[in-house]
C-alpha positions in Angstrom: 32.0 72.6 53.8 34.9 71.2 51.9 35.3 70.2 48.3 37.6 68.0 46.2 38.1 69.3 42.7 39.7 67.3 39.8 42.5 68.8 37.8 40.2 70.0 35.0 38.7 72.5 37.5 41.8 74.5 38.5 40.2 77.9 37.9 37.1 77.0 39.9 39.2 75.6 42.7 41.1 78.9 42.8 37.9 81.0 42.9 36.4 78.9 45.7 39.6 79.2 47.7 39.7 83.0 47.2 36.1 83.0 48.5 37.2 81.2 51.7 36.1 77.7 50.8 38.4 74.7 51.3 39.1 72.9 48.0 41.4 69.9 48.0 43.1 69.3 44.6 46.3 67.4 45.7 45.5 64.0 47.0 49.1 62.6 46.8 50.4 59.7 44.9 48.0 57.2 43.2 45.0 57.2 41.1 43.2 60.5 41.6 39.7 59.1 41.1 40.2 56.4 43.7 41.8 58.8 46.2 39.0 61.4 45.6 36.3 58.8 46.4 38.2 57.6 49.5 38.8 61.1 50.9 35.3 62.3 50.1 33.9 59.4 52.0 36.2 59.9 55.0 35.9 63.6 55.2 32.3 64.0 53.9 33.6 66.3 51.0 31.7 67.1 47.9 33.5 66.1 44.7 33.5 68.7 41.9 34.3 67.1 38.5 34.0 67.3 34.7 34.9 63.6 34.5 31.8 61.4 33.8 33.5 58.3 35.0 34.3 59.8 38.4 30.9 61.3 38.6 29.2 58.0 38.0 31.4 56.1 40.5 30.6 58.7 43.2 26.9 58.5 42.5 27.0 54.7 42.8 28.7 55.0 46.2 26.3 57.7 47.4 29.1 60.3 47.6 28.0 63.9 47.1 29.3 65.0 43.7 28.6 67.8 41.3 29.2 67.6 37.5 30.1 71.2 36.8 30.0 73.4 33.6 33.2 73.9 31.7 33.1 77.7 32.2 34.6 78.5 35.6 32.3 81.5 36.3 29.1 79.5 35.4 30.4 76.7 37.6 31.1 79.1 40.4 27.5 80.5 40.1 26.0 77.0 40.2 28.1 75.9 43.2 27.5 79.1 45.1 23.8 78.8 44.6 23.6 75.2 45.6 25.9 75.4 48.7 25.2 79.0 49.9 28.6 80.4 49.1 28.7 84.1 49.0 30.2 85.6 45.9 32.2 88.1 47.9 35.8 88.1 48.9 36.3 88.3 52.7 40.0 88.8 53.2 39.7 87.4 56.7 38.6 84.0 55.3 40.4 83.8 51.9 42.7 80.9 51.2 45.8 80.5 49.1 44.6 79.9 45.5 47.6 77.6 45.0 47.6 75.3 48.1 44.4 76.0 50.0 46.1 77.2 53.2 44.2 80.0 55.0 45.9 83.3 54.3 46.8 85.7 57.1 47.0 89.5 56.9 50.4 90.9 57.4 51.7 94.4 58.1 53.6 96.4 55.5 56.7 96.2 57.8 56.6 92.4 57.7 56.3 92.4 53.9 58.9 95.0 53.2 61.5 93.6 50.8 59.2 90.8 49.8 56.7 92.7 47.8 57.1 95.7 45.4 58.0 99.0 47.1 54.9 100.5 45.6 52.7 98.0 47.5 54.5 98.9 50.8 53.9 102.6 50.2 50.2 102.0 49.4 47.2 101.4 51.5 46.8 97.9 49.9 46.1 95.0 52.2 48.8 92.3 52.1 48.2 88.6 52.8 50.7 85.8 53.3 50.5 82.0 52.7 52.7 80.3 55.4 52.7 77.1 53.3 53.8 78.6 49.9 55.7 81.6 51.5 53.8 83.7 48.9 52.5 87.2 49.3 49.2 88.6 47.9 47.9 92.1 47.9 44.8 94.0 46.8 46.1 95.4 43.6 44.9 95.4 40.0 44.4 91.6 39.9 42.2 91.9 43.0 40.2 94.7 41.3 39.7 92.4 38.3 38.5 89.6 40.5 35.9 91.9 42.1 34.7 92.8 38.6 34.4 89.1 37.6 32.5 88.4 40.9 30.1 91.2 39.9 29.4 89.4 36.7 28.9 86.1 38.6 26.5 87.8 41.0 24.5 89.1 38.0 24.4 85.6 36.5 23.3 84.2 39.8 20.5 86.8 40.1 19.3 86.0 36.6 19.3 82.3 37.4 17.4 83.0 40.6 14.8 85.1 38.7 14.3 82.3 36.1 13.7 79.7 38.9 11.1 82.0 40.5 9.1 82.3 37.2 
């Protein structure tokens, strides 16, 4: 499963990438809407948008498209429910939130001098993006993401409960 997200959905794209889902946001030079429609047709991607014009054009061309809520967590809940995306971070599958490249785990020795010394001395897992040359680790920001995902799971459970009634 691969998505294309317009620029209004930066936070949603980051969330999906962290959850291991490929989300294309950079389509190169040219009109984004035209490129998104072309790429979605070629690669069988789902377009995620808040742009009514893009949404209508995709529907007319029978391209899978989702008009998503403005709130990124609500949007994440809807997309996860519809496409079976688990609201759990799997560090073996997570992608760079900036560029969409799959991250790889690295040892503390490899990251020494490139991340804070406190991270090297800790038990934190370290991941690396070979495209951005950026390091990530399971620190405070990671803990905050886990808390936000807990909220998203609660919202999803409440939505599921309403649908069953």
